[in-house]
C-alpha positions as a Markdown table, in Angstrom:
| # | Residue | x | y | z |
|---|---|---|---|---|
| 1 | Unk | 16.1 | -3.1 | -5.4 |
| 2 | Unk | 12.6 | -4.5 | -4.8 |
| 3 | Unk | 9.3 | -2.6 | -5.2 |
| 4 | Unk | 7.1 | -2.2 | -2.2 |
| 5 | Unk | 3.9 | -0.4 | -1.4 |
| 6 | Unk | 3.7 | 1.5 | 1.9 |
| 7 | Unk | 0.2 | 2.4 | 3.2 |
| 8 | Unk | 0.6 | 5.1 | 5.9 |
| 9 | Unk | -2.2 | 6.5 | 8.1 |
| 10 | Unk | -1.3 | 9.9 | 9.4 |
| 11 | Unk | -2.8 | 11.6 | 12.4 |
| 12 | Unk | -6.0 | 13.4 | 11.3 |
| 13 | Unk | -4.8 | 16.8 | 12.6 |
| 14 | Unk | -2.1 | 16.8 | 9.9 |
| 15 | Unk | -4.6 | 17.0 | 7.1 |
| 16 | Unk | -4.0 | 20.8 | 6.7 |
| 17 | Unk | -0.2 | 20.6 | 6.7 |
| 18 | Unk | 0.8 | 17.1 | 5.6 |
| 19 | Unk | 4.0 | 18.2 | 3.7 |
| 20 | Unk | 6.3 | 17.9 | 6.7 |
| 21 | Unk | 5.0 | 14.5 | 7.6 |
| 22 | Unk | 5.3 | 13.3 | 4.0 |
| 23 | Unk | 8.8 | 14.7 | 3.7 |
| 24 | Unk | 9.7 | 12.8 | 6.9 |
| 25 | Unk | 8.5 | 9.5 | 5.5 |
| 26 | Unk | 10.2 | 10.1 | 2.2 |
| 27 | Unk | 13.4 | 10.9 | 4.1 |
| 28 | Unk | 13.1 | 7.7 | 6.1 |
| 29 | Unk | 12.9 | 5.7 | 2.8 |
| 30 | Unk | 15.8 | 7.6 | 1.1 |
| 31 | Unk | 18.0 | 7.4 | 4.2 |
| 32 | Unk | 17.7 | 3.6 | 4.0 |
| 33 | Unk | 18.8 | 3.4 | 0.3 |
| 34 | Unk | 15.4 | 3.6 | -1.3 |
| 35 | Unk | 13.5 | 6.0 | -3.5 |
| 36 | Unk | 9.9 | 7.0 | -3.6 |
| 37 | Unk | 8.4 | 6.3 | -7.0 |
| 38 | Unk | 4.9 | 7.7 | -6.5 |
| 39 | Unk | 2.6 | 8.9 | -3.7 |
| 40 | Unk | -1.2 | 8.7 | -3.8 |
| 41 | Unk | -3.0 | 10.8 | -1.2 |
| 42 | Unk | -6.5 | 9.6 | -0.5 |
| 43 | Unk | -7.2 | 12.3 | 2.0 |
| 44 | Unk | -9.0 | 12.1 | 5.4 |
| 45 | Unk | -11.2 | 9.0 | 5.8 |
| 46 | Unk | -13.1 | 7.4 | 8.6 |
| 47 | Unk | -11.5 | 4.4 | 10.2 |
| 48 | Unk | -13.3 | 1.1 | 10.7 |
| 49 | Unk | -12.3 | 1.2 | 14.4 |
| 50 | Unk | -10.6 | 3.8 | 16.6 |
| 51 | Unk | -6.8 | 3.8 | 16.5 |
| 52 | Unk | -5.1 | 5.7 | 19.3 |
| 53 | Unk | -8.4 | 7.4 | 20.1 |
| 54 | Unk | -8.8 | 8.7 | 16.5 |
| 55 | Unk | -11.9 | 8.1 | 14.4 |
| 56 | Unk | -10.3 | 9.4 | 11.2 |
| 57 | Unk | -6.9 | 9.3 | 9.5 |
| 58 | Unk | -5.2 | 10.7 | 6.4 |
| 59 | Unk | -4.5 | 7.9 | 4.0 |
| 60 | Unk | -1.4 | 8.1 | 1.8 |
| 61 | Unk | 0.0 | 5.2 | -0.3 |
| 62 | Unk | 3.6 | 5.2 | -1.5 |
| 63 | Unk | 5.2 | 3.1 | -4.1 |
| 64 | Unk | 8.9 | 2.7 | -3.3 |
| 65 | Unk | 12.0 | 0.9 | -4.5 |
| 66 | Unk | 13.9 | -0.3 | -1.5 |
| 67 | Unk | 16.6 | -3.0 | -0.9 |
| 68 | Unk | 15.2 | -6.0 | 1.0 |
| 69 | Unk | 17.5 | -5.6 | 3.9 |
| 70 | Unk | 16.3 | -2.1 | 4.6 |
| 71 | Unk | 12.6 | -2.9 | 5.1 |
| 72 | Unk | 13.1 | -3.8 | 8.8 |
| 73 | Unk | 14.9 | -0.5 | 9.4 |
| 74 | Unk | 12.1 | 1.5 | 7.7 |
| 75 | Unk | 9.5 | -0.4 | 9.7 |
| 76 | Unk | 11.2 | 0.3 | 13.0 |
| 77 | Unk | 11.6 | 4.0 | 12.2 |
| 78 | Unk | 8.0 | 4.3 | 11.1 |
| 79 | Unk | 6.9 | 2.6 | 14.3 |
| 80 | Unk | 8.3 | 5.4 | 16.5 |
| 81 | Unk | 7.3 | 8.3 | 14.2 |
| 82 | Unk | 4.7 | 10.4 | 16.0 |
| 83 | Unk | 2.8 | 11.5 | 12.9 |
| 84 | Unk | 2.1 | 8.0 | 11.7 |
| 85 | Unk | -0.6 | 6.1 | 13.5 |
| 86 | Unk | -0.5 | 3.0 | 11.4 |
| 87 | Unk | 1.4 | 1.7 | 8.4 |
| 88 | Unk | 1.7 | -1.4 | 6.2 |
| 89 | Unk | 4.5 | -2.4 | 3.9 |
| 90 | Unk | 3.7 | -5.0 | 1.2 |
| 91 | Unk | 5.3 | -6.3 | -1.9 |
| 92 | Unk | 2.9 | -6.0 | -4.9 |
| 93 | Unk | 2.3 | -9.0 | -7.1 |
| 94 | Unk | 3.6 | -7.4 | -10.4 |
| 95 | Unk | 2.7 | -10.4 | -12.5 |
| 96 | Unk | -0.9 | -10.3 | -11.3 |
| 97 | Unk | -1.1 | -6.6 | -11.9 |
| 98 | Unk | 0.2 | -6.9 | -15.4 |
| 99 | Unk | -2.3 | -9.7 | -16.1 |
| 100 | Unk | -5.2 | -7.6 | -14.7 |
| 101 | Unk | -4.2 | -4.7 | -16.9 |
| 102 | Unk | -4.1 | -6.9 | -20.0 |
| 103 | Unk | -7.5 | -8.3 | -19.2 |
| 104 | Unk | -8.9 | -4.8 | -18.6 |
| 105 | Unk | -7.6 | -3.6 | -21.9 |
| 106 | Unk | -9.0 | -6.7 | -23.7 |
| 107 | Unk | -12.4 | -6.1 | -22.1 |
| 108 | Unk | -12.4 | -2.5 | -23.1 |
| 109 | Unk | -11.6 | -3.4 | -26.7 |
| 110 | Unk | -14.4 | -5.9 | -26.7 |
| 111 | Unk | -16.8 | -3.4 | -25.2 |
| 112 | Unk | -15.9 | -0.8 | -27.9 |
| 113 | Unk | -16.5 | -3.4 | -30.6 |
| 114 | Unk | -19.9 | -4.4 | -29.1 |
| 115 | Unk | -20.8 | -0.9 | -28.3 |
| 116 | Unk | -20.6 | 0.2 | -31.9 |
| 117 | Unk | -23.0 | -2.5 | -33.1 |
| 118 | Unk | -25.4 | -2.0 | -30.2 |
| 119 | Unk | -25.6 | 1.7 | -30.8 |
| 120 | Unk | -26.6 | 1.0 | -34.4 |
| 121 | Unk | -29.4 | -1.3 | -33.2 |
| 122 | Unk | -30.7 | 1.3 | -30.7 |
| 123 | Unk | -30.9 | 3.9 | -33.5 |
| 124 | Unk | -32.9 | 1.5 | -35.7 |
| 125 | Unk | -35.3 | 0.8 | -32.9 |
| 126 | Unk | -35.9 | 4.5 | -32.4 |
| 127 | Unk | -36.6 | 5.1 | -36.0 |
| 128 | Unk | -39.2 | 2.3 | -36.2 |
| 129 | Unk | -41.3 | 3.9 | -33.3 |
């Protein structure tokens, strides 16, 4: 099973009751032998350009595990789903993500080490004034 990210733009009128539409997308994934690992709802946002006469859409990002041969089936099913106005399925670069996390943790550790010494210097400057 491969890991994929699916970005789904739902019709803006579904913002109030998105549970049915989300359940439908999750069912599409599970029916094709996959499972939804996580879902991240960004809410209603303005689009860069109109899509199907809509200026806004509800953005939801799913992380799914799916067999490679099922991706085409999921794409064709999402293509005809009325609630979905756009979608994009991508494979994340897990090595790059792990490397970015390591660099982020390293920078945070360095910032904490520098932050302690800089705070002491600032306190000394205040006392001299």
